[in-house]
C-alpha positions, 0 to 999 in steps of 0.5 A: 187048258187049268180050269180054275175051279175056286178050291180054298182048303182055308177058308176059316180066318182064325186067331192064336192066343197065347196065354200070359199071367195077369197080376190081379188082388195078390194073386195070378189070374192065366188070362190070353192075348193075341199073337197071331190074328186073323192066318187062314186055317181049315178048323175039320173034326178029328180022324179017329186016328188022331183022337185015338194017338192022343186018348193012348195019352189020356188026352182029349182032341175034337178037331184037327187045324190045318196051315199053311201058316208061319207059326208059333206055338205052344201047347196050351195056346188057345186058338180063335175060330169066331165065337170058339176057341180052342185048346192046344194038344199037339203040332205037327209040320205034316209037309212031305218032303221039305216043300214049305209048311204044312201044319195039322193043330190037334186041339180040343174045343172049351166050352162052357168056360170062361176064359179072360182075353187081354185085347192088347 
């Protein structure tokens, strides 16, 4: 008889924010608006292998976000987890042998900035 241990490998609900521009006082200002809200994911510190991979390209990655949701993300998009923000540096489908999707989104946690989020 199988035992259900109730293990949830995607315990977080995150929002993908897409970069948009807004005209302000004759210039343009970067803003972010929700593209996909409340999709399941797991946010974890990046492994040393992932950090080294990006360091060799002069990029800093602090976290990896895993999700099996079908998403469209581009480098520079932002993932929001509560009040925490993560700027995407790379993404890949790490599911093997064509069994669905398991996305690995490598990101830098954004701290100490004023990111303008436009909730449309």
